[in-house]
N, C-alpha and C positions, 0 to 999 in steps of 0.2 A: 388342258394342262400346259401345252406348248405356249399358248398365248400368255398365261400367267408367268411362265418362265421368262419369256421375252420382255414382258412389262417389267418384271423384277430386275433383269439385266439392264434394261434401258434406264431405269431409275438409278441404279448404281453408277452407271456411266455418267449421267447428268450430275449426280452428287459429286463424283470424283472430279469432273471437269470444273464444277463450281468451286470446289476446294482448291484445285490447282490454280485456277485463275485468281482467286482471292490471295493465295500465298504468293504467287508471282507478282501480282500487282502491288501487294504490300511491300515486297522486297525492292522492286524497281522504282515504284512511284512515290511511296509514302515513307520510305526509310528516312531517318533523320540524317540528312546529308552532312550536316555539320559534325555530328558525332562520328560518322564514317571518315570524313576528311581529317578529323583530329588525329588519326593514327599516322598521318603522313608527315614526315619530317619537313619542317619549314612552313607548315600550314598555320595561319593566324586567323582564327575564327572571327576575331573582332574586325579584321580587314574586309570581310565579305558579309557578315551577318547584318541583316537589315537593308541589303542592297541587291539589285539585280546582278546576276553573275552567270557566266558561261563556264561549264565544266566540260573539258575536252580531253578524251582519252586517245592517246596516239603512241606510236613506237617507231624507232628507226627501221626495224625489220619489216614493217608494214608498208608495202609499196604505195598503196593509196594515201597513206599518212604522209609519206615523204613528198608526194606530189601535192598534197593539200596544204601542208604546213606554211609555205610562203603566203598563201591566200589568207590563212588565219592571222598571221603576223601583220599583213596589210590591213585586215579588218580591225585588229587591235589598235593600230595607229590611227585609223579614222575614228574608231569608237572613243579613243582617248580624247579626241578633239570634239566630236559631235555628240557623243553619248556619255556625258560626264557621269562618273561613278560606276560605269560598267567594268567589272573585273573579268579577266579571262584566266581561269585556272587551267593551265595546260599540264595534264598529268601524263607523264611518260611511263610506259610499261617496260622500258628497257632495264637492263641490270644496273645502270648508273646514269646519272644526269650527264656526266662527261660523254658517255656514249651517245645519249639522246641528242645532245647539242650539236653533234656533227651534221645533222640534217637541217638545223635551223639556219636562217640567213645570218652570215657573219659569225657562225658558231655560237649564236645566242648573245653576242656582244651588242649592246645598244637596243635591246628589246624595249618596246614601249613600257612606260611605268605601270600600266594597268595589267600587264602580263605577269602571272606568278607561275614559275616552273616548279612542279612537284614530281615526286617519284613514287610509283606504286609497283616496284619490281616484282612483288609476289602476287599482283593482281587482286589483292584482297578487297580494296575499295571498289574496283571495277566490278568484280563479281558480286559484291554485296548490293550494288546498285542495279544489277542485272545487265551489265555490259559485257558482251562477248564478241562483237563484230566491230572491228576497228577500221578507220576512225569512228568514234561515236561521241556525240556531243549532246549535252543537256543545257537548257536555258531555264534558270531558276528565278522566281520572283523574290522580293525582299523577305518573305515569310519562309523561304526554303522549299517552296512547292515547285514541281516541274511544270513549266509552261509549254515546253516543246522538247522533243527528242529527235535527233537526226542520226541515222545510221549510214555510214559511207561518206565518201568525199563530197565536200560542198564548195561552191565558189563564194567563199566568205566575203570577198571584197567587191562583190557586185552591188550596184546601187539598190537593187531590190532587197538585199539582205539588210542594208543600213536602214532602209525605209521600214522594213518589218520590225526591227528592234526599236526604232524610234516610236512607231505606233504602239507597240506593246508596252514600252516604258512610260508612255504618256497616260496609259490606262492604269488606274489605281487597282492594286490587287485586292 
């Protein structure tokens, strides 16, 4: 009798874990990123749809974000020259973009043309995509599928990163 009970409990646990994984994966990996981003003021779907893009969640109050953001801006400058068409959607989780810009180089003045600053002050888009640990970055293909996700601070302006993006963007999705 004990054995049947343990088998039954084990099956329930496996079913629960499979359902949880399916739900979580569906929310974070397969969500329609364009529909999610559409709720952010200033987002232009036509500017990124059909292109590779980076979606980066950050905030002024996040120490690793403040440390990382100059590297991301440098990466954007290099990408603007070498990775034509790559957009960087920098989504701040602060209360306002004015607040967020205080940690950007030159307060955000003179950012590369491929950087789009967006605000998700209620964390609605971040949570819908499964982002909770900042900084957090996604790399999307032209079809809106996640190719890569990074959690935590990255050295975006390193040669290896540029090489990675070049290699990925040369491979047809």
